[in-house]
C-alpha positions as CSV (number, residue, x, y, z in Angstrom):
1,X,2.0,24.0,-29.4
2,X,5.5,22.8,-28.3
3,X,5.9,19.0,-27.9
4,X,6.7,17.7,-24.4
5,X,10.1,16.0,-24.2
6,X,10.6,13.2,-21.7
7,X,13.7,11.4,-20.4
8,X,13.0,7.9,-19.0
9,X,15.2,6.5,-16.2
10,X,14.8,2.7,-16.4
11,X,13.3,0.3,-19.0
12,X,12.2,-2.6,-17.0
13,X,8.6,-3.8,-16.5
14,X,7.0,-0.5,-15.9
15,X,9.3,1.5,-18.2
16,X,8.5,-0.7,-21.1
17,X,4.8,-0.6,-20.2
18,X,5.0,3.2,-20.2
19,X,6.6,3.2,-23.7
20,X,4.1,0.7,-25.0
21,X,1.0,2.7,-23.8
22,X,2.5,5.9,-25.2
23,X,3.0,4.4,-28.6
24,X,-0.3,2.6,-28.8
25,X,-2.4,5.6,-27.6
26,X,-0.3,8.4,-29.1
27,X,-3.1,9.9,-31.2
28,X,-5.5,10.0,-28.2
29,X,-2.8,11.6,-26.0
30,X,-1.9,14.1,-28.6
31,X,-5.5,15.1,-29.2
32,X,-6.0,15.5,-25.4
33,X,-2.9,17.7,-24.9
34,X,-2.7,19.4,-28.2
35,X,0.9,18.3,-28.5
36,X,2.9,15.1,-28.5
37,X,4.9,13.5,-25.8
38,X,8.3,12.5,-27.1
39,X,10.8,10.1,-25.4
40,X,14.3,11.6,-26.1
41,X,16.5,9.3,-24.0
42,X,16.2,6.2,-21.9
43,X,18.7,5.3,-19.1
44,X,19.7,1.6,-18.8
45,X,22.5,-0.3,-17.2
46,X,23.5,-2.5,-20.1
47,X,23.1,-1.2,-23.7
48,X,23.6,-4.7,-25.2
49,X,20.5,-5.9,-23.5
50,X,18.3,-3.5,-25.5
51,X,19.5,-4.1,-29.1
52,X,16.1,-5.5,-30.0
53,X,13.9,-3.2,-27.8
54,X,10.7,-1.8,-29.3
55,X,12.2,1.7,-29.4
56,X,15.2,2.9,-31.4
57,X,18.5,1.7,-30.1
58,X,20.0,5.2,-30.2
59,X,17.7,6.4,-27.5
60,X,19.4,4.3,-24.9
61,X,22.2,5.6,-22.7
62,X,24.1,4.6,-19.5
63,X,24.7,8.2,-18.5
64,X,22.0,9.7,-16.3
65,X,23.3,13.2,-16.8
66,X,22.4,13.0,-20.5
67,X,18.8,13.1,-19.3
68,X,18.9,15.1,-16.1
69,X,21.0,18.0,-17.4
70,X,19.6,18.1,-20.9
71,X,17.9,21.5,-21.3
72,X,15.5,20.2,-23.9
73,X,14.0,17.6,-21.6
74,X,10.9,18.8,-19.7
75,X,10.0,15.8,-17.6
76,X,12.2,13.1,-16.0
77,X,10.3,9.8,-15.5
78,X,12.0,7.7,-12.8
79,X,11.2,4.0,-13.0
80,X,14.4,2.3,-11.9
81,X,13.0,1.5,-8.4
82,X,15.0,1.2,-5.1
83,X,16.2,4.1,-3.0
84,X,19.6,4.8,-4.5
85,X,20.5,6.0,-7.1
86,X,16.8,6.8,-7.7
87,X,16.6,9.4,-4.9
88,X,19.8,11.1,-6.1
89,X,18.5,11.2,-9.7
90,X,15.1,12.7,-8.6
91,X,16.7,15.3,-6.4
92,X,19.2,16.4,-9.2
93,X,16.4,16.5,-11.8
94,X,14.3,18.8,-9.5
95,X,17.4,21.0,-8.9
96,X,17.7,21.3,-12.7
97,X,14.0,22.5,-12.8
98,X,12.7,19.3,-14.4
99,X,9.2,18.1,-13.6
100,X,9.5,14.6,-12.2
101,X,7.2,11.6,-12.4
102,X,8.0,8.5,-10.4
103,X,6.3,5.2,-9.3
104,X,8.9,4.8,-6.5
105,X,7.1,4.1,-3.3
106,X,10.3,3.8,-1.2
107,X,11.7,7.2,-2.2
108,X,8.4,9.0,-1.8
109,X,7.6,7.4,1.6
110,X,11.1,8.1,3.0
111,X,12.0,11.4,1.3
112,X,8.6,12.8,0.0
113,X,8.5,15.9,2.2
114,X,12.0,16.9,1.3
115,X,11.4,16.4,-2.5
116,X,8.0,18.2,-2.4
117,X,9.7,21.2,-0.8
118,X,12.5,21.1,-3.4
119,X,10.0,20.9,-6.2
120,X,8.2,23.9,-4.8
121,X,11.5,25.8,-4.5
122,X,12.3,24.9,-8.1
123,X,8.8,25.8,-9.3
124,X,8.2,22.4,-10.8
125,X,5.9,19.4,-9.9
126,X,6.6,15.9,-8.7
127,X,4.0,13.3,-9.5
128,X,3.8,9.8,-8.0
129,X,0.4,8.2,-8.8
130,X,2.0,4.8,-9.7
131,X,3.6,4.5,-6.3
132,X,0.5,3.2,-4.6
133,X,-2.2,0.9,-6.1
134,X,-0.7,0.4,-9.5
135,X,-3.4,1.5,-12.0
136,X,-5.9,2.7,-9.3
137,X,-6.0,6.5,-9.4
138,X,-5.9,6.9,-5.6
139,X,-3.6,10.0,-5.5
140,X,-5.7,11.9,-8.0
141,X,-8.9,10.9,-6.2
142,X,-7.6,12.2,-2.9
143,X,-6.0,15.4,-4.2
144,X,-8.7,16.3,-6.8
145,X,-12.0,14.5,-6.7
146,X,-12.1,14.5,-2.9
147,X,-10.3,17.8,-2.4
148,X,-13.3,19.4,-0.7
149,X,-13.6,16.5,1.8
150,X,-12.0,15.9,5.1
151,X,-10.8,12.3,4.8
152,X,-11.8,10.4,7.9
153,X,-10.5,6.9,7.1
154,X,-8.7,4.9,4.5
155,X,-8.6,1.1,4.7
156,X,-7.0,-0.8,1.9
157,X,-5.6,-3.9,0.4
158,X,-2.5,-2.4,-1.2
159,X,-0.2,-5.4,-1.7
160,X,-1.1,-7.8,-4.5
161,X,1.4,-10.5,-3.5
162,X,-0.1,-11.1,-0.1
163,X,-3.7,-10.8,-1.4
164,X,-2.9,-13.5,-4.0
165,X,-1.4,-15.8,-1.4
166,X,-4.3,-15.4,1.0
167,X,-6.9,-15.9,-1.8
168,X,-5.3,-19.2,-2.9
169,X,-5.0,-20.4,0.7
170,X,-8.7,-19.7,1.2
171,X,-9.9,-21.1,-2.1
172,X,-7.8,-24.3,-2.2
173,X,-6.7,-25.0,1.3
174,X,-3.0,-24.5,0.3
175,X,-0.5,-23.8,3.0
176,X,1.5,-20.6,3.0
177,X,4.6,-21.9,1.3
178,X,2.8,-23.6,-1.6
179,X,0.7,-20.5,-2.2
180,X,3.8,-18.3,-2.2
181,X,5.6,-20.6,-4.6
182,X,2.6,-20.4,-7.0
183,X,2.6,-16.6,-6.7
184,X,6.3,-16.5,-7.6
185,X,5.8,-18.9,-10.5
186,X,3.0,-16.6,-11.9
187,X,5.0,-13.4,-11.4
188,X,2.9,-12.1,-8.6
189,X,5.7,-12.4,-6.0
190,X,9.4,-11.4,-6.1
191,X,12.2,-14.0,-5.9
192,X,12.8,-12.4,-2.5
193,X,9.3,-11.6,-1.2
194,X,10.2,-10.5,2.3
195,X,9.1,-6.9,1.9
196,X,5.7,-7.9,0.7
197,X,4.9,-10.8,3.0
198,X,6.2,-9.1,6.1
199,X,4.0,-6.0,5.5
200,X,6.8,-3.5,4.8
201,X,5.7,-2.8,1.3
202,X,2.2,-1.9,2.5
203,X,3.7,0.3,5.3
204,X,5.6,2.3,2.6
205,X,2.4,2.9,0.7
206,X,0.4,3.7,3.8
207,X,3.0,6.4,4.7
208,X,2.4,8.0,1.3
209,X,-1.4,7.8,1.7
210,X,-1.2,9.3,5.2
211,X,0.8,12.3,3.9
212,X,-1.5,12.8,0.9
213,X,-4.8,12.4,2.7
214,X,-4.1,13.9,6.1
215,X,-1.0,16.1,5.5
216,X,0.8,14.1,8.2
217,X,4.4,12.9,7.6
218,X,4.9,9.5,9.0
219,X,8.0,7.4,8.4
220,X,7.3,3.8,7.3
221,X,9.3,2.7,10.3
222,X,6.8,4.5,12.7
223,X,3.9,2.4,11.3
224,X,3.2,-0.8,13.2
225,X,3.1,-3.6,10.7
226,X,2.8,-7.3,10.7
227,X,2.8,-9.5,7.6
228,X,1.1,-12.8,6.7
229,X,3.9,-15.4,7.1
230,X,2.3,-16.7,10.3
231,X,-1.1,-17.3,8.7
232,X,-1.9,-21.0,8.4
233,X,-4.6,-22.7,6.3
234,X,-6.2,-23.7,9.7
235,X,-6.6,-20.0,10.6
236,X,-8.2,-19.2,7.3
237,X,-10.6,-22.1,7.8
238,X,-11.5,-21.0,11.4
239,X,-12.1,-17.4,10.1
240,X,-14.3,-18.7,7.3
241,X,-16.5,-20.7,9.8
242,X,-17.0,-17.4,11.8
243,X,-18.0,-15.5,8.7
244,X,-14.7,-13.7,7.8
245,X,-12.0,-13.7,5.3
246,X,-8.4,-12.8,6.3
247,X,-6.9,-9.9,4.4
248,X,-3.7,-7.8,5.0
249,X,-5.2,-4.4,5.6
250,X,-3.5,-1.1,5.7
251,X,-5.5,1.3,7.8
252,X,-5.3,5.0,8.8
253,X,-8.1,6.9,10.5
254,X,-8.8,10.0,12.5
255,X,-9.7,9.3,16.2
256,X,-10.6,12.2,18.4
257,X,-7.7,14.4,17.2
258,X,-5.2,11.4,17.0
259,X,-4.3,9.2,14.1
260,X,-4.6,5.5,14.2
261,X,-2.4,3.7,11.7
262,X,-1.3,0.1,11.1
263,X,-0.8,-2.7,8.7
264,X,-2.1,-6.0,10.0
265,X,-3.7,-9.3,8.9
266,X,-7.4,-8.7,9.6
267,X,-10.6,-10.6,9.7
268,X,-13.0,-8.9,7.2
269,X,-16.7,-9.8,7.3
270,X,-18.0,-11.6,4.2
271,X,-20.5,-8.7,3.6
272,X,-17.8,-6.0,3.5
273,X,-16.7,-4.9,0.0
274,X,-13.0,-5.6,0.8
275,X,-13.8,-9.3,1.4
276,X,-14.5,-9.8,-2.3
277,X,-11.2,-8.4,-3.4
278,X,-9.2,-11.4,-4.5
279,X,-6.0,-12.5,-6.2
280,X,-3.5,-9.8,-7.1
281,X,-6.1,-7.0,-7.1
282,X,-6.0,-4.0,-4.8
283,X,-8.8,-1.9,-3.3
284,X,-9.0,1.2,-1.2
285,X,-12.0,1.9,1.0
286,X,-12.3,5.7,1.7
287,X,-14.6,7.6,4.0
288,X,-14.9,11.4,3.4
289,X,-16.8,14.0,5.3
290,X,-18.9,15.0,2.3
291,X,-18.8,12.0,-0.1
292,X,-19.4,9.3,2.6
293,X,-18.0,5.9,1.7
294,X,-16.5,4.8,-1.6
295,X,-14.1,2.1,-2.8
296,X,-11.6,2.1,-5.6
297,X,-10.7,-1.3,-7.1
298,X,-8.3,-2.6,-9.7
299,X,-4.9,-4.1,-10.6
300,X,-2.4,-3.2,-8.0
301,X,0.7,-3.8,-10.0
302,X,2.0,-4.8,-13.4
303,X,3.7,-3.1,-16.4
304,X,0.5,-1.8,-18.0
305,X,-1.6,-0.8,-14.9
306,X,1.3,1.1,-13.4
307,X,2.4,2.4,-16.8
308,X,-1.1,3.8,-17.2
309,X,-0.7,5.7,-13.9
310,X,2.7,7.0,-15.0
311,X,1.3,8.2,-18.3
312,X,-1.5,10.1,-16.6
313,X,1.1,11.8,-14.4
314,X,3.2,12.8,-17.4
315,X,0.1,14.2,-19.1
316,X,-0.8,16.2,-16.0
317,X,2.8,17.6,-15.8
318,X,2.6,18.4,-19.5
319,X,-0.6,20.5,-18.8
320,X,1.2,22.3,-16.0
321,X,4.1,23.1,-18.4
322,X,1.8,24.2,-21.2
323,X,-0.4,26.5,-19.0
324,X,2.5,27.7,-16.8
325,X,0.6,26.8,-13.7
326,X,2.3,27.3,-10.3
327,X,1.7,24.2,-8.3
328,X,2.1,23.4,-4.6
329,X,3.5,20.0,-3.9
330,X,3.4,20.1,-0.1
331,X,0.4,18.3,1.5
332,X,1.2,19.4,5.1
333,X,0.3,23.1,4.3
334,X,-2.9,22.0,2.6
335,X,-4.5,20.2,5.6
336,X,-2.8,21.8,8.7
337,X,-3.5,18.8,10.8
338,X,-1.2,17.9,13.7
339,X,-2.4,14.8,15.4
340,X,-2.3,14.6,19.2
341,X,-0.8,11.1,18.9
342,X,0.0,8.5,16.2
343,X,-0.5,4.9,17.2
344,X,-2.0,1.6,16.2
345,X,-5.2,2.6,18.0
346,X,-7.9,0.3,19.3
347,X,-9.3,-2.7,17.5
348,X,-11.4,-5.7,17.9
349,X,-9.3,-8.9,18.0
350,X,-9.5,-12.5,17.1
351,X,-7.4,-14.7,19.5
352,X,-6.9,-18.4,19.2
353,X,-5.6,-20.2,22.3
354,X,-4.6,-23.9,22.4
355,X,-5.7,-25.1,25.9
356,X,-5.9,-28.3,27.9
357,X,-9.6,-29.6,27.8
358,X,-10.5,-29.5,31.5
359,X,-13.1,-28.0,33.7
360,X,-12.7,-24.3,34.7
361,X,-10.3,-23.4,31.8
362,X,-12.8,-21.0,30.1
363,X,-13.7,-19.4,33.3
364,X,-10.1,-18.6,34.3
365,X,-9.4,-17.2,30.9
366,X,-12.5,-15.0,30.7
367,X,-11.8,-13.7,34.2
368,X,-8.2,-12.7,33.1
369,X,-9.6,-10.8,30.1
370,X,-12.2,-9.0,32.3
371,X,-9.7,-8.1,35.0
372,X,-7.6,-6.3,32.4
373,X,-10.5,-4.4,30.8
374,X,-10.9,-6.6,27.7
375,X,-14.6,-7.1,26.8
376,X,-15.5,-10.3,24.8
377,X,-17.9,-10.4,22.0
378,X,-17.9,-14.2,21.4
379,X,-16.2,-17.4,22.5
380,X,-16.0,-20.5,20.3
381,X,-14.5,-23.9,21.1
382,X,-13.5,-26.0,18.1
383,X,-13.0,-29.7,18.6
384,X,-13.9,-31.8,21.5
385,X,-12.8,-35.1,23.0
386,X,-9.1,-34.5,22.8
387,X,-6.7,-33.5,25.5
388,X,-5.9,-30.3,23.7
389,X,-8.5,-28.0,22.1
390,X,-8.6,-24.6,20.4
391,X,-10.5,-21.8,22.1
392,X,-11.3,-18.8,19.8
393,X,-12.2,-15.4,21.3
394,X,-13.4,-12.3,19.5
395,X,-13.1,-9.1,21.6
396,X,-14.9,-5.8,21.4
397,X,-12.7,-2.9,20.4
398,X,-9.8,-2.6,22.9
399,X,-6.4,-0.9,23.0
400,X,-3.5,-3.2,22.3
401,X,-1.8,-2.5,25.6
402,X,-4.8,-3.8,27.6
403,X,-5.0,-6.9,25.4
404,X,-1.2,-7.5,25.7
405,X,-1.4,-7.3,29.5
406,X,-4.3,-9.7,29.6
407,X,-2.5,-12.2,27.3
408,X,0.6,-12.1,29.5
409,X,-1.5,-13.2,32.4
410,X,-3.3,-15.8,30.4
411,X,-0.1,-17.3,29.1
412,X,0.8,-18.1,32.8
413,X,-2.2,-20.3,33.3
414,X,-1.3,-24.0,33.5
415,X,-4.1,-24.9,31.2
416,X,-3.0,-22.6,28.4
417,X,-0.6,-24.3,26.1
418,X,-0.2,-21.6,23.5
419,X,-1.4,-18.2,22.2
420,X,-1.6,-19.6,18.7
421,X,-2.9,-16.5,16.8
422,X,-3.8,-12.8,17.3
423,X,-5.5,-11.1,14.4
424,X,-7.4,-7.8,14.1
425,X,-11.1,-7.8,13.3
426,X,-12.4,-5.1,11.0
427,X,-15.5,-3.3,12.3
428,X,-17.4,-0.8,10.2
429,X,-16.7,2.7,11.6
430,X,-19.7,4.9,12.4
């Protein structure tokens, strides 16, 4: 059987991990496919940097067209990251009837529908398992193992940087800046961590999951997202006293014909499986119409976990080539679901107010909540004897607009010094 020839765009962390796994497990891969996967060319920026690389020097090139337009190359593997030139390379490869494998969340989130349609037109496939969850096989699970299910809900920890920071703050009482510095020193956070800590990275990944699981194309910019920069060690301590851990959750769920979607720091009950997901690990909690509830857990990033996902995609594309299978890349046509609305939806909330300790304060605040249709589950006062004390409220599920209106009224009360924190509270869906 004909060997599968691969061109690799990029040889950074994931690219080198891909090559290492391919070399180490070559016999197993060959026995599985009945043929070998051969890397013919590797695109890099600077040839001099790779003189001592673990693959032959003559494989490296600085000319992308040597890969994209080479008729011998069956699969183009894009691992350079970023939006451009990655998007242009992927598009050109599809136009040249190459199967494409990528781990590029930004390109798939922003241009996925266009690229899926182009792949269908060119009768090739585009695979992107490594774009969400690192080594966790979430895309394969949704498209194959759960193909007979109507997905009702996905709730996930899909950013390892923020999960590491929150874990260290909870374990050791570190402040945010110290935990971030430690994450950077250990390689779990970028030098510029803005996309991760502000929630943007998770929004990109959630856009992909929404398209794959529900067939709904949502731009990352349409997803309400809030990061963890404002989370203090004090907030984590308060949450712990109430029986919760704080996690940055990415959520998408069906709601009476609409779609609720958001990325938000959230209080997760100790007993929920997601509460036990720590450090750089990721997890995705899925609810399907037939399978019920399940959770996938594992390393959410890194050269080998993501490289493993990329290899699995290359092997799948190789099977398509060998068997001459006609594949459909579009997810919209699969599910035919058009939501009535897409919004952040309703949630239970944790609200911490800093107030003047005087008679009647609690009554005026609870009256304002009630007047605006916000039902309270619990009220806790932390600290007594000072002139200023924290009041912590946990609401029942309520739409954000009602809560926002109530808080605007509460801010005007003379006894309320500050709305110090607003976090979502995860409640098990029925």
